[in-house]
N, CA, C and O atoms as CSV, one atom per row, in Angstrom:
chain,resi,resn,atom,element,x,y,z
A,1,UNK,N,N,-2.933,22.089,-8.626
A,1,UNK,CA,C,-2.247,20.774,-9.278
A,1,UNK,C,C,-2.101,21.074,-10.728
A,1,UNK,O,O,-2.947,21.637,-11.423
A,2,UNK,N,N,-0.977,20.651,-11.095
A,2,UNK,CA,C,-0.695,20.435,-12.649
A,2,UNK,C,C,-0.807,19.217,-13.115
A,2,UNK,O,O,-0.663,18.189,-12.454
A,3,UNK,N,N,-1.109,19.307,-14.459
A,3,UNK,CA,C,-1.522,17.893,-15.226
A,3,UNK,C,C,-0.257,16.981,-15.291
A,3,UNK,O,O,-0.296,15.826,-15.716
A,4,UNK,N,N,1.052,17.701,-14.759
A,4,UNK,CA,C,2.213,16.694,-15.127
A,4,UNK,C,C,2.154,15.274,-14.388
A,4,UNK,O,O,2.523,14.198,-14.859
A,5,UNK,N,N,1.512,15.557,-12.904
A,5,UNK,CA,C,1.532,14.233,-12.151
A,5,UNK,C,C,0.654,13.297,-12.955
A,5,UNK,O,O,0.985,12.122,-13.113
A,6,UNK,N,N,-0.330,13.739,-13.406
A,6,UNK,CA,C,-1.461,12.729,-14.205
A,6,UNK,C,C,-0.757,12.215,-15.353
A,6,UNK,O,O,-0.925,11.035,-15.662
A,7,UNK,N,N,0.084,13.025,-16.084
A,7,UNK,CA,C,0.727,12.367,-17.409
A,7,UNK,C,C,1.648,10.974,-16.768
A,7,UNK,O,O,1.631,9.825,-17.210
A,8,UNK,N,N,2.402,11.491,-15.635
A,8,UNK,CA,C,3.357,10.515,-14.816
A,8,UNK,C,C,2.451,9.193,-14.444
A,8,UNK,O,O,2.815,8.061,-14.763
A,9,UNK,N,N,1.387,9.428,-13.824
A,9,UNK,CA,C,0.679,8.452,-13.340
A,9,UNK,C,C,0.112,7.597,-14.292
A,9,UNK,O,O,0.025,6.393,-14.051
A,10,UNK,N,N,-0.393,8.209,-15.633
A,10,UNK,CA,C,-0.849,7.386,-16.570
A,10,UNK,C,C,0.384,6.364,-17.309
A,10,UNK,O,O,0.208,5.199,-17.665
A,11,UNK,N,N,1.514,7.067,-17.407
A,11,UNK,CA,C,2.458,6.128,-17.937
A,11,UNK,C,C,3.118,4.977,-17.057
A,11,UNK,O,O,3.597,3.980,-17.598
A,12,UNK,N,N,3.123,5.176,-15.534
A,12,UNK,CA,C,3.398,4.236,-14.771
A,12,UNK,C,C,2.368,3.251,-14.633
A,12,UNK,O,O,2.692,2.071,-14.500
A,13,UNK,N,N,0.921,3.668,-14.653
A,13,UNK,CA,C,-0.124,2.482,-14.900
A,13,UNK,C,C,0.105,1.569,-16.010
A,13,UNK,O,O,0.023,0.346,-15.889
A,14,UNK,N,N,0.411,2.210,-17.165
A,14,UNK,CA,C,0.387,1.519,-18.437
A,14,UNK,C,C,1.677,0.396,-18.202
A,14,UNK,O,O,1.545,-0.792,-18.499
A,15,UNK,N,N,2.767,0.890,-17.701
A,15,UNK,CA,C,3.855,0.055,-17.342
A,15,UNK,C,C,3.597,-1.011,-16.352
A,15,UNK,O,O,4.061,-2.146,-16.455
A,16,UNK,N,N,2.790,-0.574,-15.323
A,16,UNK,CA,C,2.368,-1.521,-14.209
A,16,UNK,C,C,1.496,-2.664,-14.857
A,16,UNK,O,O,1.637,-3.856,-14.583
A,17,UNK,N,N,0.737,-2.242,-15.597
A,17,UNK,CA,C,-0.557,-3.216,-16.427
A,17,UNK,C,C,0.299,-4.095,-17.299
A,17,UNK,O,O,0.022,-5.293,-17.239
A,18,UNK,N,N,1.378,-3.708,-18.175
A,18,UNK,CA,C,2.156,-4.253,-18.957
A,18,UNK,C,C,2.800,-5.570,-18.133
A,18,UNK,O,O,2.648,-6.701,-18.596
A,19,UNK,N,N,3.475,-5.360,-16.973
A,19,UNK,CA,C,4.191,-6.115,-16.322
A,19,UNK,C,C,3.272,-7.594,-16.045
A,19,UNK,O,O,3.831,-8.689,-16.109
A,20,UNK,N,N,2.030,-7.472,-15.783
A,20,UNK,CA,C,1.070,-8.437,-15.606
A,20,UNK,C,C,0.756,-9.046,-16.868
A,20,UNK,O,O,0.636,-10.269,-16.934
A,21,UNK,N,N,0.606,-8.289,-17.908
A,21,UNK,CA,C,0.147,-8.716,-19.245
A,21,UNK,C,C,1.273,-9.737,-19.997
A,21,UNK,O,O,1.011,-10.761,-20.628
A,22,UNK,N,N,2.494,-9.195,-19.757
A,22,UNK,CA,C,3.634,-9.905,-20.135
A,22,UNK,C,C,3.614,-11.330,-19.553
A,22,UNK,O,O,3.956,-12.311,-20.215
A,23,UNK,N,N,3.201,-11.386,-18.296
A,23,UNK,CA,C,3.191,-12.732,-17.340
A,23,UNK,C,C,2.062,-13.588,-17.754
A,23,UNK,O,O,1.884,-14.737,-17.350
A,24,UNK,N,N,1.141,-12.805,-18.776
A,24,UNK,CA,C,0.172,-13.932,-19.336
A,24,UNK,C,C,-1.357,-13.597,-18.755
A,24,UNK,O,O,-2.272,-14.362,-19.061
A,25,UNK,N,N,-1.618,-12.414,-17.894
A,25,UNK,CA,C,-2.905,-11.992,-17.673
A,25,UNK,C,C,-3.370,-11.309,-18.701
A,25,UNK,O,O,-2.633,-10.819,-19.557
A,26,UNK,N,N,-4.871,-11.205,-18.701
A,26,UNK,CA,C,-5.456,-10.580,-19.772
A,26,UNK,C,C,-5.871,-9.094,-19.383
A,26,UNK,O,O,-6.434,-8.943,-18.298
A,27,UNK,N,N,-5.653,-8.076,-20.125
A,27,UNK,CA,C,-5.811,-6.738,-19.855
A,27,UNK,C,C,-6.886,-6.446,-19.132
A,27,UNK,O,O,-6.832,-5.718,-18.140
A,28,UNK,N,N,-8.097,-7.063,-19.625
A,28,UNK,CA,C,-9.442,-6.588,-18.906
A,28,UNK,C,C,-9.354,-7.234,-17.378
A,28,UNK,O,O,-9.782,-6.569,-16.435
A,29,UNK,N,N,-8.873,-8.350,-17.198
A,29,UNK,CA,C,-8.592,-9.026,-15.831
A,29,UNK,C,C,-7.728,-8.034,-15.000
A,29,UNK,O,O,-8.099,-7.718,-13.870
A,30,UNK,N,N,-6.751,-7.612,-15.461
A,30,UNK,CA,C,-5.825,-6.779,-14.884
A,30,UNK,C,C,-6.700,-5.376,-14.403
A,30,UNK,O,O,-6.723,-4.990,-13.235
A,31,UNK,N,N,-7.327,-4.774,-15.397
A,31,UNK,CA,C,-8.227,-3.758,-15.165
A,31,UNK,C,C,-9.029,-3.879,-13.883
A,31,UNK,O,O,-8.993,-3.133,-12.905
A,32,UNK,N,N,-9.828,-5.068,-14.101
A,32,UNK,CA,C,-10.783,-5.492,-12.935
A,32,UNK,C,C,-10.136,-5.597,-11.512
A,32,UNK,O,O,-10.648,-5.249,-10.448
A,33,UNK,N,N,-9.022,-6.096,-11.699
A,33,UNK,CA,C,-8.431,-6.386,-10.336
A,33,UNK,C,C,-7.971,-4.914,-9.619
A,33,UNK,O,O,-8.080,-4.614,-8.430
A,34,UNK,N,N,-7.423,-4.096,-10.724
A,34,UNK,CA,C,-6.935,-2.750,-10.095
A,34,UNK,C,C,-8.246,-1.988,-9.557
A,34,UNK,O,O,-8.218,-1.395,-8.479
A,35,UNK,N,N,-9.394,-2.036,-10.364
A,35,UNK,CA,C,-10.410,-1.413,-9.897
A,35,UNK,C,C,-11.176,-2.041,-8.771
A,35,UNK,O,O,-12.129,-1.405,-8.320
A,36,UNK,N,N,-10.859,-3.284,-8.231
A,36,UNK,CA,C,-11.498,-3.990,-7.122
A,36,UNK,C,C,-10.560,-3.495,-5.987
A,36,UNK,O,O,-10.994,-3.232,-4.865
A,37,UNK,N,N,-9.152,-3.374,-6.360
A,37,UNK,CA,C,-8.225,-2.781,-5.197
A,37,UNK,C,C,-8.509,-1.368,-4.892
A,37,UNK,O,O,-8.400,-0.924,-3.748
A,38,UNK,N,N,-8.902,-0.598,-5.983
A,38,UNK,CA,C,-9.067,0.820,-5.600
A,38,UNK,C,C,-10.313,1.062,-4.885
A,38,UNK,O,O,-10.438,1.919,-4.011
A,39,UNK,N,N,-11.278,0.232,-5.309
A,39,UNK,CA,C,-12.606,0.437,-4.444
A,39,UNK,C,C,-12.269,-0.084,-2.978
A,39,UNK,O,O,-12.798,0.497,-2.030
A,40,UNK,N,N,-11.610,-0.907,-2.806
A,40,UNK,CA,C,-11.265,-1.431,-1.236
A,40,UNK,C,C,-10.368,-0.416,-0.546
A,40,UNK,O,O,-10.491,-0.161,0.652
A,41,UNK,N,N,-9.500,0.133,-1.300
A,41,UNK,CA,C,-8.717,1.227,-0.708
A,41,UNK,C,C,-9.494,2.488,-0.320
A,41,UNK,O,O,-9.305,3.101,0.731
A,42,UNK,N,N,-10.452,2.844,-1.333
A,42,UNK,CA,C,-11.288,3.996,-1.055
A,42,UNK,C,C,-12.091,3.834,0.276
A,42,UNK,O,O,-12.242,4.747,1.088
A,43,UNK,N,N,-12.584,2.582,0.407
A,43,UNK,CA,C,-13.575,2.291,1.756
A,43,UNK,C,C,-12.550,2.366,2.747
A,43,UNK,O,O,-12.838,2.963,3.785
A,44,UNK,N,N,-11.552,1.937,2.641
A,44,UNK,CA,C,-10.441,1.895,3.836
A,44,UNK,C,C,-10.084,3.582,4.123
A,44,UNK,O,O,-10.034,4.079,5.248
A,45,UNK,N,N,-9.882,4.224,3.004
A,45,UNK,CA,C,-9.774,5.689,3.187
A,45,UNK,C,C,-10.837,6.371,3.811
A,45,UNK,O,O,-10.563,7.124,4.746
A,46,UNK,N,N,-11.953,6.237,3.463
A,46,UNK,CA,C,-13.185,6.743,3.881
A,46,UNK,C,C,-13.318,6.468,5.527
A,46,UNK,O,O,-13.716,7.341,6.298
A,47,UNK,N,N,-12.961,5.243,5.913
A,47,UNK,CA,C,-13.197,4.885,7.227
A,47,UNK,C,C,-12.155,5.547,8.007
A,47,UNK,O,O,-12.436,5.985,9.123
A,48,UNK,N,N,-10.848,5.676,7.472
A,48,UNK,CA,C,-9.899,6.125,8.294
A,48,UNK,C,C,-8.787,6.926,7.306
A,48,UNK,O,O,-7.909,6.229,6.797
A,49,UNK,N,N,-8.805,8.208,7.058
A,49,UNK,CA,C,-8.019,8.902,6.214
A,49,UNK,C,C,-6.585,9.024,6.424
A,49,UNK,O,O,-5.826,9.227,5.477
A,50,UNK,N,N,-6.152,8.900,7.712
A,50,UNK,CA,C,-4.819,8.811,8.134
A,50,UNK,C,C,-4.622,7.971,9.206
A,50,UNK,O,O,-4.737,8.400,10.354
A,51,UNK,N,N,-4.322,6.750,8.955
A,51,UNK,CA,C,-4.052,5.833,9.893
A,51,UNK,C,C,-2.852,5.926,10.827
A,51,UNK,O,O,-2.666,5.166,11.777
A,52,UNK,N,N,-2.130,6.837,10.498
A,52,UNK,CA,C,-0.898,7.415,11.348
A,52,UNK,C,C,-1.350,8.152,12.524
A,52,UNK,O,O,-0.629,8.299,13.511
A,53,UNK,N,N,-2.449,8.585,12.441
A,53,UNK,CA,C,-3.082,9.398,13.352
A,53,UNK,C,C,-3.679,8.513,14.607
A,53,UNK,O,O,-4.110,9.016,15.645
A,54,UNK,N,N,-3.627,7.165,14.335
A,54,UNK,CA,C,-4.239,6.258,15.049
A,54,UNK,C,C,-3.258,5.783,16.231
A,54,UNK,O,O,-3.671,4.855,16.926
A,55,UNK,N,N,-2.011,6.326,16.521
A,55,UNK,CA,C,-1.108,5.903,17.314
A,55,UNK,C,C,-1.603,5.744,18.765
A,55,UNK,O,O,-2.450,6.489,19.259
A,56,UNK,N,N,-1.084,4.838,19.336
A,56,UNK,CA,C,-1.451,4.849,20.850
A,56,UNK,C,C,-0.737,5.655,21.776
A,56,UNK,O,O,0.494,5.651,21.757
A,57,UNK,N,N,-1.375,6.346,22.585
A,57,UNK,CA,C,-0.513,7.112,23.718
A,57,UNK,C,C,0.277,6.482,24.708
A,57,UNK,O,O,1.037,7.078,25.472
A,58,UNK,N,N,0.013,4.850,24.665
A,58,UNK,CA,C,0.671,4.093,25.692
A,58,UNK,C,C,2.222,4.170,25.230
A,58,UNK,O,O,2.579,4.173,24.052
A,59,UNK,N,N,3.021,4.228,26.267
A,59,UNK,CA,C,4.319,3.842,26.064
A,59,UNK,C,C,4.757,2.399,25.430
A,59,UNK,O,O,4.209,1.400,25.894
A,60,UNK,N,N,5.544,2.278,24.580
A,60,UNK,CA,C,5.783,0.924,24.049
A,60,UNK,C,C,6.830,0.225,25.096
A,60,UNK,O,O,7.862,0.814,25.418
A,61,UNK,N,N,6.570,-0.790,25.496
A,61,UNK,CA,C,7.480,-1.723,26.563
A,61,UNK,C,C,8.370,-2.192,25.601
A,61,UNK,O,O,8.046,-2.690,24.523
A,62,UNK,N,N,9.746,-1.983,26.105
A,62,UNK,CA,C,10.830,-2.786,25.496
A,62,UNK,C,C,11.014,-4.084,26.223
A,62,UNK,O,O,10.712,-4.170,27.413
A,63,UNK,N,N,11.541,-5.185,25.489
A,63,UNK,CA,C,11.889,-6.298,25.925
A,63,UNK,C,C,12.920,-6.362,27.086
A,63,UNK,O,O,13.873,-5.590,26.977
A,64,UNK,N,N,12.883,-7.054,28.031
A,64,UNK,CA,C,13.825,-7.239,29.084
A,64,UNK,C,C,15.092,-7.854,28.528
A,64,UNK,O,O,15.132,-8.534,27.502
A,65,UNK,N,N,16.191,-7.531,29.353
A,65,UNK,CA,C,17.551,-7.892,28.823
A,65,UNK,C,C,17.889,-8.913,30.168
A,65,UNK,O,O,19.076,-9.173,30.365
A,66,UNK,N,N,17.107,-9.353,30.869
A,66,UNK,CA,C,17.429,-10.094,31.941
A,66,UNK,C,C,17.615,-11.579,31.874
A,66,UNK,O,O,17.805,-12.317,32.840
A,67,UNK,N,N,17.521,-12.000,30.343
A,67,UNK,CA,C,17.661,-13.483,30.086
A,67,UNK,C,C,19.135,-13.860,30.313
A,67,UNK,O,O,19.993,-12.985,30.193
A,68,UNK,N,N,19.406,-14.888,30.576
A,68,UNK,CA,C,21.002,-15.615,30.706
A,68,UNK,C,C,21.911,-15.158,29.646
A,68,UNK,O,O,23.015,-14.726,29.981
A,69,UNK,N,N,21.594,-15.200,28.468
A,69,UNK,CA,C,22.549,-15.014,27.484
A,69,UNK,C,C,22.875,-13.389,27.266
A,69,UNK,O,O,23.826,-13.030,26.571
A,70,UNK,N,N,22.098,-12.569,27.851
A,70,UNK,CA,C,22.306,-11.120,27.532
A,70,UNK,C,C,23.423,-10.655,28.643
A,70,UNK,O,O,23.851,-9.505,28.541
A,71,UNK,N,N,23.873,-11.423,29.608
A,71,UNK,CA,C,24.697,-11.189,30.529
A,71,UNK,C,C,26.115,-11.157,30.176
A,71,UNK,O,O,26.971,-10.554,30.824
A,72,UNK,N,N,26.370,-12.001,28.854
A,72,UNK,CA,C,27.663,-12.362,28.419
A,72,UNK,C,C,28.443,-11.054,28.006
A,72,UNK,O,O,29.600,-11.130,27.593
């Protein structure tokens, strides 16, 4: 991996944080909230790295079209 994506990430994080600071939040509060959310996401990822793999093998049942208005 190159450093380019990290530079882009840094700029986007600064912009993201600024959106909340402009709305009146303290920078340290925003940092804390982001860290808490990152911790929560890391735990979720550790439990299930790819939730898309959890799809059921059961067929999805489509709703029936036998209600009166569907016959029009």
